Every structure is written in structure tokens, then in C-alpha cells.
C-alpha positions in Angstrom: 100.7 -5.9 14.6 98.3 -3.6 14.7 99.6 -1.0 16.6 102.9 -1.3 15.0 101.6 -0.6 11.5 98.9 2.1 12.6 102.0 3.7 13.7 104.7 3.1 11.5 104.1 5.7 8.8 104.6 8.4 11.9 107.7 6.5 13.7 109.4 6.9 9.8 108.9 10.6 9.5 109.8 11.2 12.8 113.4 9.2 12.0 112.9 11.2 8.7 113.2 14.6 9.9 115.3 14.0 13.1 117.7 11.3 12.1 119.1 11.5 15.6 116.4 10.0 17.2 116.8 7.1 14.9 120.0 6.5 16.2 119.8 6.5 19.6 116.9 3.7 19.1 119.1 2.1 17.3 121.5 2.2 20.2 118.8 1.1 22.9 118.2 -1.9 20.4 122.0 -3.0 21.1 121.8 -2.1 24.7 118.5 -2.0 26.5 118.2 -1.3 29.8 121.4 1.6 29.9 121.8 5.0 31.1 122.0 7.8 28.7 125.7 8.1 29.2 125.9 4.7 26.9 124.8 6.5 23.7 127.0 9.5 24.8 130.1 6.9 24.8 128.8 5.6 21.7 129.2 8.7 20.0 133.0 9.2 21.4 133.9 6.1 20.2 132.6 6.1 16.9 134.0 10.0 16.2 130.2 11.3 15.1 129.4 14.5 15.8 128.8 15.7 19.7 125.2 17.1 20.7 125.2 19.9 23.0 124.1 18.0 26.4 120.5 20.4 26.2 120.4 18.8 22.7 121.2 15.4 23.7 118.4 15.5 26.5 115.5 17.2 24.3 116.4 14.3 22.0 115.8 11.7 24.7 112.5 13.2 25.9 110.9 14.0 22.7 111.4 9.6 22.4 109.8 9.4 25.9 107.0 11.4 24.7 106.4 9.8 21.6 106.0 6.7 23.4 109.2 5.1 21.6 111.5 4.9 24.8 110.8 3.7 28.6 112.9 6.0 31.5 113.2 4.4 34.6 115.0 5.9 37.7 115.5 9.4 38.3 117.2 12.1 36.0 120.7 11.8 37.0 120.9 7.7 36.7 117.9 7.0 34.3 118.0 4.1 31.9 116.4 3.7 29.0 114.6 0.8 26.6 112.7 0.8 23.9 109.1 0.7 23.8 107.4 -2.8 22.4 106.4 0.1 19.2 109.5 1.4 18.8 111.4 -2.4 18.7 108.5 -3.6 16.6 109.4 -0.7 13.9 112.8 -1.6 13.8 112.6 -5.5 13.5 110.6 -4.6 10.3 112.6 -2.1 9.0 115.7 -4.4 9.1 113.9 -7.2 7.3 113.0 -4.6 4.8 116.1 -4.0 3.6 117.7 -6.3 0.7 119.3 -9.4 2.1 122.8 -8.0 0.0 122.6 -4.9 2.2 122.0 -6.9 5.4 125.3 -7.3 7.4 126.6 -11.4 7.6 125.7 -12.5 10.8 127.5 -15.9 12.6 126.0 -17.9 15.2 126.8 -16.5 18.6 127.0 -18.9 21.1 127.3 -16.1 23.9 123.8 -15.9 23.9 123.0 -19.5 24.7 125.5 -19.5 27.1 124.3 -16.3 28.6 120.4 -17.5 29.5 119.8 -18.5 32.7 117.1 -21.1 33.3 114.0 -19.7 35.8 116.0 -16.6 35.2 116.6 -15.1 32.0 113.0 -15.1 30.2 112.9 -15.1 25.8 109.3 -14.4 26.0 108.2 -11.0 27.2 106.5 -10.5 30.6 103.5 -9.5 29.1 102.9 -12.4 26.8 104.0 -15.2 29.2 100.8 -13.7 32.2 98.6 -13.8 29.1 99.5 -17.8 28.4 99.3 -18.5 32.1 96.0 -16.6 32.3 94.5 -18.6 29.1 95.8 -21.8 30.0 96.3 -22.8 33.7 99.1 -25.3 34.3 97.3 -28.9 35.0 94.0 -27.2 33.2 94.3 -29.7 29.9 96.0 -33.2 31.1 96.5 -35.0 28.5 94.4 -38.2 30.7 91.4 -36.3 29.7 92.1 -36.0 26.2 89.9 -39.1 24.4 90.8 -40.4 20.9 89.0 -37.8 19.1 90.9 -34.9 20.9 94.1 -36.4 20.7 93.2 -37.3 17.0 92.1 -33.3 16.2 95.2 -32.4 17.5 97.8 -34.6 15.5 95.8 -33.5 12.4 96.1 -29.9 12.9 99.8 -30.1 14.0 100.5 -31.7 10.8 98.4 -29.5 8.7 100.1 -26.5 10.3 103.6 -27.0 10.4 103.9 -29.0 6.9 101.8 -25.8 5.1 105.3 -23.7 6.5 107.3 -26.2 5.0 105.2 -25.8 1.4 103.0 -28.8 1.2 99.4 -28.1 -0.8 97.6 -30.3 1.4 94.9 -29.0 3.0 93.4 -29.5 6.6 90.7 -32.1 4.8 93.1 -33.6 2.8 95.6 -34.4 5.6 92.4 -35.4 7.6 92.0 -38.2 4.7 95.5 -39.1 4.3 96.0 -39.7 8.0 92.7 -41.7 8.8 92.3 -42.9 5.7 95.2 -43.2 4.0 93.6 -41.6 0.7 96.4 -39.1 -0.7 95.6 -35.5 -2.2 95.0 -35.3 -5.7 97.7 -34.2 -7.6 99.6 -34.2 -4.4 103.2 -34.9 -4.3 105.3 -37.9 -2.4 107.1 -35.4 -0.7 103.6 -33.6 0.7 102.5 -37.0 1.3 106.1 -38.4 3.4 105.9 -34.7 5.1 102.2 -35.4 6.7 102.9 -38.8 7.3 106.2 -38.0 9.3 104.3 -35.3 11.2 102.0 -37.7 12.4 104.5 -39.9 13.5 106.6 -37.7 15.4 103.3 -36.5 17.1 102.2 -39.5 18.2 105.7 -40.9 19.7 105.5 -38.1 21.8 102.1 -38.1 23.0 102.2 -41.9 23.8 105.2 -41.3 25.8 103.3 -38.8 27.7 100.5 -40.9 28.2 101.8 -43.7 29.0 105.4 -42.6 30.9 103.8 -39.4 32.3 106.5 -37.2 30.0 108.7 -36.9 27.3 111.9 -35.5 28.7 113.8 -32.6 26.9 116.8 -34.5 26.2 119.4 -35.2 23.4 118.1 -38.7 22.2 114.4 -38.2 22.0 115.0 -34.6 20.4 117.4 -36.9 17.8 114.3 -39.3 17.9 112.0 -36.6 16.6 114.3 -36.0 13.8 114.3 -39.4 13.0 110.8 -39.9 12.5 110.6 -36.0 10.4 113.3 -36.7 8.3 112.1 -40.3 7.0 112.7 -40.7 3.5 113.4 -37.0 3.0 117.6 -36.3 3.2 119.6 -37.4 0.5 121.9 -39.0 3.2 120.0 -41.7 5.1 122.3 -41.8 7.8 122.2 -38.1 8.3 118.4 -39.3 10.0 118.3 -38.6 13.5 121.9 -37.9 13.6 123.7 -34.0 14.6 125.2 -32.5 11.0 128.7 -33.2 10.3 128.9 -30.6 6.9 127.8 -26.9 6.9 124.6 -25.9 6.1 123.1 -22.5 4.2 119.9 -20.9 5.1 118.5 -19.2 2.1 117.0 -15.6 1.9 119.3 -14.8 5.1 122.7 -13.5 5.8 122.9 -16.1 8.7 125.7 -18.3 8.6 124.8 -21.2 11.2 128.2 -23.1 12.9 130.2 -25.6 11.1 132.3 -27.3 13.1 130.9 -31.3 14.3 132.5 -30.6 17.5 131.1 -27.1 18.1 127.8 -28.3 17.3 127.7 -30.9 19.9 128.3 -28.9 22.6 125.9 -26.4 21.8 122.8 -28.8 21.4 123.9 -30.6 24.6 123.9 -27.3 26.3 120.4 -26.5 24.5 119.2 -29.9 25.8 120.5 -28.9 29.3 119.4 -25.8 30.4 116.1 -26.5 28.4 115.4 -29.5 30.8 116.0 -26.9 33.3 113.1 -24.3 32.6 110.4 -24.4 35.1 107.5 -22.8 33.0 106.3 -24.8 30.2 105.4 -22.2 28.1 109.1 -20.4 27.9 110.5 -24.0 27.7 108.5 -24.4 24.2 109.6 -20.7 23.1 113.2 -22.0 24.0 112.9 -24.4 21.7 111.8 -22.8 18.7 114.2 -19.9 19.0 117.6 -22.2 20.2 116.8 -25.2 18.1 116.4 -23.5 14.5 119.2 -20.8 15.0 121.9 -24.1 16.0 120.7 -26.1 13.1 122.1 -29.0 14.7 120.2 -31.1 12.0 121.1 -31.0 8.5 117.8 -30.3 7.7 114.4 -30.5 9.4 115.3 -27.9 11.9 112.7 -26.1 12.4 110.2 -28.9 12.5 111.8 -30.6 15.1 111.0 -27.5 16.7 107.5 -27.3 16.4 107.1 -30.9 17.6 109.3 -30.8 20.7 107.6 -27.6 21.5 104.9 -29.6 22.5 106.7 -31.8 24.8 106.9 -29.4 27.9 103.2 -28.5 27.6 101.9 -31.8 27.5 104.3 -32.6 30.9 103.0 -29.6 32.1 99.2 -30.5 31.7 98.1 -27.4 28.8 96.5 -27.3 25.8 99.1 -28.3 23.2 100.3 -26.4 20.2 98.8 -26.9 17.1 100.7 -24.1 15.3 96.9 -22.7 14.4 96.6 -19.9 12.0 100.2 -20.3 10.5 98.6 -21.5 7.2 98.1 -18.4 6.3 100.2 -16.6 4.2 100.6 -13.6 6.3 101.2 -15.7 9.3 103.7 -17.9 7.1 105.6 -14.7 6.3 105.1 -13.9 9.4 106.7 -17.0 11.0 109.6 -17.2 8.5 110.2 -12.9 9.6 110.6 -13.9 13.3 113.3 -16.6 12.5 115.0 -14.5 10.4 115.2 -11.6 13.0 116.5 -14.7 15.5 119.0 -15.8 13.1 120.7 -12.2 12.1 120.1 -10.1 15.2 119.1 -13.1 18.2 116.2 -11.0 18.6 113.2 -13.2 19.7 110.4 -10.0 19.6 108.9 -11.0 16.2 108.2 -15.0 16.6 107.0 -14.0 20.1 103.9 -12.1 18.8 103.8 -15.0 16.3 104.0 -17.7 19.1 101.2 -16.2 21.5 98.8 -15.8 18.5 99.0 -19.1 17.1 98.9 -20.8 20.8 96.0 -18.9 21.5 94.1 -19.8 18.4 95.7 -24.0 18.9 93.2 -23.1 22.5 90.2 -21.7 20.7 90.9 -24.0 18.1 90.9 -26.9 20.7 87.9 -26.5 22.5 85.3 -25.3 19.7 86.3 -28.5 18.3 85.8 -30.1 22.0 82.3 -28.8 21.7 81.3 -30.2 18.8 82.7 -33.8 19.2 82.4 -36.2 16.5 79.2 -38.6 17.2 79.8 -41.5 19.4 80.3 -44.5 17.2 77.9 -46.7 19.0 75.1 -43.9 18.9 75.5 -43.7 15.4 75.7 -47.6 14.1 73.1 -48.8 17.2 70.0 -46.4 17.2 67.2 -48.4 16.9 68.8 -50.9 19.1 69.7 -48.5 21.7 66.4 -47.0 21.6 64.7 -50.4 22.4 67.0 -50.8 25.3 67.0 -47.4 27.2 62.7 -48.1 26.8 63.2 -51.9 28.5 65.2 -50.1 31.0 63.1 -47.5 31.9 59.9 -50.1 31.9 61.4 -52.9 33.9 64.5 -52.5 35.1 66.3 -54.6 33.3 69.2 -53.8 31.0 68.3 -56.1 27.8 70.4 -56.2 24.3 69.2 -57.5 21.2 70.4 -60.0 19.7 71.4 -58.4 16.5 74.5 -56.3 18.5 77.8 -58.2 17.8 79.8 -59.7 21.0 82.5 -57.3 20.7 80.6 -54.5 20.6 78.3 -55.5 23.6 80.6 -54.0 26.4 80.6 -50.7 24.8 76.9 -50.7 24.2 75.5 -51.4 27.4 78.2 -48.7 28.8 76.4 -46.1 26.1 72.5 -47.2 27.4 73.7 -46.7 31.0 75.6 -43.7 30.7 72.1 -42.2 28.4 70.0 -43.4 31.1 72.0 -41.9 34.0 71.9 -38.8 32.2 68.3 -38.7 31.9 67.6 -39.1 35.4 68.8 -35.5 35.6 67.8 -34.0 32.4 64.1 -35.2 31.9 64.6 -33.6 28.5 66.9 -36.4 27.3 63.5 -38.8 26.9 62.3 -37.5 24.1 65.0 -39.5 22.1 63.4 -42.6 23.1 59.5 -41.6 23.0 59.4 -40.9 27.1 57.7 -37.9 28.5 59.5 -36.1 30.5 57.1 -36.3 33.7 57.4 -39.6 33.4 61.1 -39.6 33.4 61.1 -37.4 36.3 58.8 -39.6 38.7 61.4 -42.8 37.6 64.2 -40.6 38.6 62.5 -39.5 41.7 61.2 -43.2 42.8 64.2 -45.5 41.7 66.6 -45.8 45.0 70.1 -45.1 44.8 70.8 -48.5 43.9 70.0 -47.9 40.6 72.0 -44.7 39.7 75.3 -46.5 41.3 74.1 -49.9 39.0 74.4 -47.4 35.7 77.1 -45.6 37.0 79.2 -49.1 37.7 78.2 -49.8 33.8 78.7 -45.9 32.4 82.5 -46.4 34.0 82.9 -48.7 31.3 82.1 -46.0 28.9 84.2 -43.4 30.9 87.6 -46.0 30.8 86.6 -46.5 27.0 87.0 -42.7 26.3 90.6 -42.4 27.7 92.1 -45.1 25.6 94.8 -43.7 23.6 94.3 -43.5 20.1 95.3 -46.7 18.2 96.8 -46.1 14.5 94.6 -44.4 12.5 96.3 -45.6 9.3 98.6 -48.7 8.3 102.2 -47.7 8.1 103.8 -45.7 5.0 
């Protein structure tokens, strides 16, 4: 975006002084990768002033020199397409016009029909490569994420997505509501319901992946997400989880979605079919964020369904899920709405591509930062004196003895935590300072204690590993 802002004044001045250059760029916005002759034909068909071949050649050369057109092939059969700089400029220039001055746009089924899974790509190649490099497939399978990680993701996703719906809940408010059922002071019932609905939808998807291995993209699953996201928010309760049977209007846009229920259902099923055939999870996630809002299959909550559902392919593929981090900032929220508007009115995903990649990369960093600063272990926080006594006792006698004031229902986790600490001390003697044990003594102990000791501790500590892999239980009572 900085690149576009830096060059916008220069481009505006260039187009102002030479309108024919603007005309050429607008043509290749509509007809990318076409030869120069296609623009000449457009001039002839529309009856606009013809240019001499030499003048036309100079115009194309100037656009290439200025970095606004890319030319491929030799001179006689060269094809042209816009650079990202020119494309971004034209996109923002279009959206800067008042809505009343922009042409009416209707749903164009041909855009969906022309999409060939694993051949067509809505994401730019550079964007796809960037995402794959930062988060390789299989690098973050859900089975490795503990309840803290998943809770963090669901809170972040709920907060970010709800903020796009105008919710006044901040991240801390969202955490308090989802974890402790504490409402924001001055918050509305609608804000509370939106947050709880997001959490329920995210939880449905995560549990499906954790227990069933995947959350397939098909009509029933998308309708299930809508059922949860639209709960208590629609005037007609019977519209929840159902494809719409009435027209909808899009605010601040010239776009008019389909109104025929038969056509809506056919397009929705085609979206599900094509999405399920896409092998790359990032493209699959982006496809859902483009085509679900564009179709508007439900009476409301369409973008919310897309923002939640796009995580299914990511979780299925074992990559970090998308919490839409950063979209809560006013400028990025406007970028989101601009990206959707360009999809609605021009079937152009360029601006949304830029936002999607930025939010996903921010989500990765947010997720990894939080993992490096995990919440304190519950056992460690509640039983510090007992842990210290048990660790010292085992170090001195080789027996893991536990004080009687540790409750029976905590004994299993307590023993696992102590064993885990002892194993860590064997490889890092500095940890002994926690328990008043000199590092030198720990090094001697680690060298002299038999391998069977480590195996015994590992067997106990394995209980802690299993605990960390348990899926999150409900963190709040049902709303």
C-alpha cells in the first residue's frame, strides 16, 4: 500500500496530462494479457478518435517505461497487463468516486463458472508464495495446539471479526466475556450475542478438526456456521441456517446480488463444489472470502461466515489459523470494506488480496508471540510450596512423594508436573535455583542417576503432555 501511495500523485499527473494513457490502462484492467490490437479494436468499435500507429506505440512504450504496463513477447505479438502499481491506483481511483457516480453492478455467474480449481488462482502468485514460505503446510497441526493456544485463537478471531461489525468490545472485553461471562460495561446485547456467536462457530469448527480430522467445505457445514453466527440476530428466526429467499441490498455500493432463490442455491452449491476441489489451503481460504460475500447466499452474516469458514482449510492443512489480526484498526477496517466493494462491483480481488495477506501474516506473528509467552501452568501457580518440596524430596531420595494437602483430583496432574520439572533439570542444571538446589549438585545427579530414572520420569511426565493436548472445554456457560 505504501508503494501505491508513493506513486499515486505521479500517476495522477501523468494521466491528467495524457488522458490516452489512462484509457489504455483502463482497457488492460478489463482485458489483461491482451495484445495492443485489442485496444485499437476498442477505439474502432466505440468510435473514439483514431491515433496514428506511431503515436500509439509511443503511448505503450511510455507506460512500460513508467512501470504501469508489463510487456511480454516480441514487438509484433506482444501482450500487455497492468503492473500492481497501476492496478492499485485504478482500484482506489474507482472507489474514490461517489457511489452515485459508479455504474450499477449485478451478480455475474460467469466469474464463478470460469474459475477452474487448481488452475485459476484468485490470490496473486507473489501472495501465495509469501504465505507458503511463512507457514508451510503441516507446520502447525491442531493436535500440537493446547487449550491455551486454541482459546487465544478463538478470542482473537471473535474480537477481530466482531469489530468489523461495529462491535465496541475490545480484546480484553472479549476475553472477559468468553472466559468469565462478564459483559462489557455499557455494551449492548447485540454486541454480546455477536461475540458469543463467533465463539460458538469457531468452537464447532475446531472440535470437528480435532476429533474428526477435518471440517469439509460443503453446504451443510457452511449452513451450520451460519446457524451459529446468526443466532438471535435475524428478524426471521426461520432464516437462520437457510439460503435466502428474498432480495438483499448492499449499503454504500452499486452492487445488486442475485434475488432468485433457485439461482442462489445453484451458485451456492457450485461455490461449495469448486472450493472443495481446491488443493492449496490458502487459495481455498481466499476463494471462500471472495465468493461467499459476492453471492450473499444468506439473509445476513455472509461475510462473518466467510471469515470463520476460511479457517477450515487452514486447520485441515495443519497451518496456523487466521484470526484477522490488525483488521480492528480503523484504516484496515476501511481497507477490508474497500476490498469487498471492489469484489462486489468489479469482480476484482486485488485490494482484498493485499489485506488478506497482511492480516494472515499478523495472525501468525500474534499467535507465535503468544505461544512464546504462554499462560502460567495452573499446577505451578496453585501449588508452588508443594512442588518445591516434592522436587527436593525426589532429588534427595529418588522417591516422588506428595504432601497430603494436594487434592486427590489434582494428584495426577501434580505428579506429571513435578516429573516434567525434574526431567528439565537433568538437561538444564540452572533450573535448580527454583528449588534451592545448586547447579553443580544437579549435574552430578544427572550423570550418576541411571537411564531408568529418566525413563520413569518420562512416563510420569507423559501424563502432562497428554493433558496439554486435550481440547478446550467450554470456557463459559451457555448464553
